[in-house]
N, C-alpha and C positions, 0 to 999 in steps of 0.2 A: 392339284389344288385341294386343300382340305381346310374347311372352316367348320367347327363344331356347331351344332344347333345351340349349344350353350355359350358360344361366342356371339351369335346373333341375338339370342334371347338371354339377357342378363338382368337379374334383379338389382335394382338400384333406387335412387331417389331423384325427384324432380328438382328444378324444372327442365334440365337439359342434360342429355348424355354427353355431348361434346363440351358444353360450357360449365357443367356442374360435376358430373361423374368423372370426366377426363381430368380436370384440374385437381380434384380430390385424389384420384389415383396417382397422378404425377407427384403430388406432395408426399404421399406414402412411399412411393418408389425412391424419392430423394432421401427420405428418412432412412430407408434400408441401406442406402449407400453410405450415409453418415455413420450408421451404427458399426459398420465394418472398417471405418476409416479408409474407404475406397480400397479394400483389400490390404490394409496395413500400411498405406502410403502416408497416413497422418494419424495422430492421436485424436479420437473423437472428443476427448475432454478439452482439446484446445479450441474447439468451435466456440466463438463468442457471439456471433451474430449471423442471422440468415436473412437473405433478401430474395424477393421474387418480383417478376414483372410479367404482365399480360400484354400480348401483341395481336394486331390484326383484329379479326372478329371478336376475339376474347376481350379485347380492350373496348371496342365500340359498343358491344352489347353485353359486356361483362356484368355491369350493375344490374341490368334487368334479369339476367340469368343467374345472379348470385354467385358469379365466378370467384369473387374475392372471398366470400364466405366459404366456398368449396376449397380454395387453397388453404385457408386457415384450418378447416376441418382436417384436411389431409396432413398438414404439418402437426396437427394434434394427434394424429394416428388413427383417425376414423376412416374406414373403408366404405364405399358406396353401398355394399350389400349388407352391411351390419352397423347401421347408425341408430343408436339409442337417442331419440329426439330430445328428451329432457336432459340427459347427460351432455349431449352436444351443445345445447344452449348454455348450460352452466359453464362448460369449458370455454366457449367463445366469450362469454361475459368476463370470465377471469382473465383471458388473454388480452382483451381490450383494456382491462384495468391495470394488469401487472406488466403487460408487454413482454412476457417471458414464455418461452417454450422449454420443455424438458425432454428432448429426444433421448432415446435409449443410449446410454454410455456417454452422453454429452454434458450432463449437468444442466445448469440454468443457461439458456441461450436467449439473447436479446432478439425480439421480433416485434416491432411497432407496426401494427396494421396501417397506421396513417402515413408512415414514411418509408417503411420497408416493403410495402406491397404497392407497386406502381402500375397504373394503367397507361401504357405507352401508345399514344394515338398517331405515331409516325407510321412509316411504311411497315407492312406486315413482314414477318420473318420469311426467308426465301423458300422454304420447303412446303409450307401449308399455311392457310389463313388462320389457323388456331394454334398460335405458338406461345410458349411460356419459357421463362428462364428462371433458374434457381441458383443461388450461390451461398456458400458457407465461408465465413471469414474468421480469422483469428483476432486476438486482442489488438494487434497492430494493423488491422484492416487489410491484411494480406489474404488473398483468396486461397482457400484450402481445396475447394472443389466447386466446380460450376458445370451445369449441364442445361441443355435446351431440350424441351419436350414438346411434342405436337399431339394435340387431341384430334384424331383423324376421323371421328364420327362413331356413333354407337357406343361410346365409352372406351373405345380402343385408344391406347396411348403408346407412342413410339418416341424413342430418343432420336436426336439428330443423327447419330451414327446408324441406328436401325433404319430410319427412313431413307437415309442416303444410300444404304446398301440393299434396300428391299427390292427395288425395281431397276437398278442401274448396274452397269459394269459387265464385264465379259462373262461372269459366272452366274448371271441372273437366272437363265434357263435351268442351269444345274441346281441352283438353290430350290427352284420350284419343283424340280423333279425329286429332290431329296425330301422335301416336305410331303410329297405324295406317297412316298414309299411306306408300305405296310397297310395301306387302305385299299380295299378291293375295288372301290368305284370312285377314284379321285378326279371326277370330271371338273374341268376348268372352264367349260363353256356349255351353253345349252345344247349345241350340236353334239358335243361329246356325251352329255347326259342322255340324249335320245339314242345315240348309238349304243352306249353301254346298256341302256334299258332294253333295246331291241335284241342285243346279243345274249343278254342274261335272262330275258323273260321276266324281269322284275320291274315293279313300279318305282317311281322316283323316291317315294317314301321308304320302300324296302331297301333300296340301295343306300339311302341315307342312314337307315337303321343299321345296316351291315357295317358301314364305316364307323358309326358311333360305338358299336359293340366291340370293335377292335381296341377302343380306348378304355372303356369302362366295364365291359362285360354285360351279358344279357340281363342279369338281374337288376343292376343299378339303373339302367336306362329308363325303364318305365317309372321308377320312383322319381328320377330327376325331371322327366317330362311332366309328371303329375305336379311336382313342386312349382314348375313354371306356370302351368295352367291355374293352379290354386292361387298363385300370386296375381295373375291377370284377373281372374274372376273376383278375387277379394278386392282388387282395386275398383272394379266396376261397382261392386256392392257398396263400398265406402262412398264412391262418388254419387251414387243414387240416393244417399241418405243425408248428404251435407247441404247446408244452405249458407248464405252470407256473401261477403265481398272477397274476391281474390286479392292477394297482396300485390303491391307494386305501384299503386297510384292511379291506375286507369279506372278504378271503381267498377270493374266488370263483375256482374252478379253471377253466381253459380245458378245454372238453369236446369241441370240434369234432373234433380229431385222433382221439381215442379212438373216438368214435361213427362217424366216417368209416371207420376201419379195421375196425370191427365190421361195418358194412354191406358192405364189400368182402368180408370173410370169409364172411358169410352168403350173398352172391350166388354166390361161387365154389363153395360147398358145397351150393348149391340149398336153403338153409334159410330163405330170406327170406319173410316173411309178405306178403300182398297189400298191407297198409296201410303197408309199409315205404317206399312212395314219399313219404309224409308225412315220414318220417325223413330222406330225402335232401333234400327241400326245407328242412327245419329245419336240417340240418347245414350246408348252403350258406349260409343266412342267419346262423346262429350264428358261422360262420367269419369273416364280414365284421364282425359286431358285436363279436366278441372282439378283432379287430384294432383296431376303432374305440376300444374301451374302453382298449386299451393305447397309444393315441396314434399308431397307424399311419396309413398313407395310405389314404384311402377316397374314394368319390365320393358327394357329396350326392345323395340319391335319394328324396325331394327334400331331406332333411336328413341329418345324420350319425346321429342317433338312430334313423332309419328306413332307414339305408343298406343293410341286408341284404336287403330285400324284393325289389326289382326285380332285382338281380344273381342272387338265388337262383332267381327264376322264369325268367330268361334261361338260366341254367345248366341248369335242369330242361328247358327247351325244347330246348336244344342236345343234351343228353346222353340224354334220355329220351323225347322226342316223335318219333313217326313223321313222316318227311318234313321234318325241320328243315333249314333252310338258313342260310347266312351273311346273305343278304338279309333273312331273317326276323328276325334279331337287330336289324338297323337299323329294321325295321318296329316292333319292340317299343319301341325307344328313342324313335323319333319319335312314335309314338302315345302312349306313356306321358308324354312331355314335354308333349304337347297337353293331356292331362287334368290334369297337375300345374300347368300354367299357368292353367287355368280355376279350380282350387281356390285357388291363390295370389291370383289377381285378384279373385275373388268372396268369398273367406272368409279362410283363413289356412293356412299350413303350419308355424306356430310352436306348439310345445307350451306355451310361456309365455303364449300368447294364447288358445288353444282346447283345451289338453290333448292327449293322445296321439292322439285321433281325428284331429287335424290333421297328425300326423306318420305313424305307422304306418297310420292309416286312409287318408290320402292316398296313401301309397306302395302300399298294397294295391289301391286303385282304379286307380292308374297301371299296376301290373303286370298286373292283370286285363284292362284294356283292351288293353294291348300284346300279351299272350298271345292273347287272342281274335282280334285282327287278324292275328297271325302264323299262326294256325291256320285262317285263311280267313273269319273273321267279317266281316259287312258293317258299315257305320257304325252302324246302329241296334243291332246286337248288341254292338258295341264299347261304345257309350254305356250299354247295359244292364249289361254286365259291370262297368263302373266304378261304376255306381250300386249294384249288389248288394254289391260289396266295401265301399264307403264306408258304406252303410246299416248294415252289420253291425259297424261299429266306432263308431257314434254313441254319445256319452257316455263314451268311454274317457278316463280321467284320466291325467295325467302326474305320476307320484308316485315318482320314482327314489329308492331307498334311499341315504341319505347324499349325495345329489346326484350320484351316480355313474351313468354310462350303462351299468349292468350288470344290476341287479335292479329291475324285471322286464324291462328293455329288450331284453336279448339273446334270451331265449326269445320275447318278444313279436314280434320280427321273423320268427321261424320260423312263428308262428301267422298272421301277416299274409300270408306267402307261401302258406301252405296255403289260406287264405280266398281269395286272389287266383286260384289255380288252380281252386278250386271255383266261384267266381263266373264265370270265363271259360267253364267247362264248362256251367254252367246256362244262360248266355246263348246259347251255341252250340246248345243243344237247343231254343231258342225261335226265333221269327222276328224278334225285335227289338222287338216291341210289349210294353209293360209298364206297370204302373200309375203308379209314381213316377218322374218325370223326374230325371235327374242334377242339373239346375239346382236343383230343389227340395231334393234331398238335400244339396247343397253349402250351400244357404241354411240348412237345418236344422242342419247342423254349425256354421255361424257363430253362429246364435242360441243353440245349446247351449253353445258356448264362452263367449258373453257371460254366460249364466246360471250357468256353473260357478264355484264359489268359487275364490278365488286359491290356497288351500292345495292345490288339485288341479291347479295349472297350473305345474309345474316349480319349485316353491318348496321341495319336500320337507317341507312342514308338515302334510301329511295323507295319507290312504290307506296304502299299504304302507310308506311312508317312516316312519310313526310306529307301525306295528304290527310290531315286530321280535321275533325270538326272544329269550327271557329267558336263554338259556344258550348 
């Protein structure tokens, strides 16, 4: 198994990796197919109309996550990692007025957001809770091309064909083996990760670094890691300076700026309580998730809904831990991505699939492992830290109020960061031996997600989402 650190950590926009970045990416991928006429099977100039539909969780919480806006941006050619906000708003306004797209090679194509973009509240599509359909039709309403896409968490998008063949069929093991060829340490489980570390004498971060270098070379890797951390830290800084009401109708106030200033004042006047370190962790995470809720630039870590946990723990390490170094930040990113890759490969990082245990739980495990490694933990202690953090998020539902990534998501990231630091500390006080292996904990998370009712998996049909204040 090989998942790059840059698959786990992707620069994008809020409020959701699966509900915003995924649909936008799917729209762009559909445009790419149109531009070639599906490899010459039809003339792109014959496309007269495009339709799209959102299914499952994408339908039930799509409005709150701005999934319809994301589809339109994708069909306008915008990619999640390169959105000019002002230009995007201008293009969206023009689309709503003119109801016309101009894909490459196609000329003017009809797309009315009111009638050609459908929220389908029927049964979810069979392969994943986050399904989308796109179709291009000619002037006689004959379908030229149609495809189904699934947003599988963390901004990853797969077609129906890709998802069908990914894990099934007689050649599944062979496909996984081929994917791992060329990487020196292609561990697919925590047990393999520990065995490879023991036989090579390398840390988890060093093994991950060796895998990445085979893809991009030793010189490019530090620059790309630095770009990820700069984006994370920049998001924290923006969130700590903003005020006002978050969009969406819940009238949730941004709190990070006020809390941050209060913490600074308490520090300067020597009035800070010992437990204030939890407040620092929380405010860093809340700053990120308030930015995410406002549609700002964030880094999937491993998702947008959980984007505050890892950056908060890195900021805590940099600003509050004794002996912190710049190299330690890279160690956190590399180690965290290794754990995130294991969770994604063996279970899920999608709230629509397994609830928030798959999002904030996975993020907390990633952050715990990374911090443990940066503070000198050995591979066994790192694996233990990840297991402790994930174990104590098991069963957590994904129940965003009104489908918005605000309540309880913003505070939940702060709690995930606090648990991550606690898990790393507990692991460092031990020798790495522990009762429950990380692999078993990941499998438990997967099984719990299967057993969890759909109303608790990002549909806003249960939990906090239906237990609202009456006034």
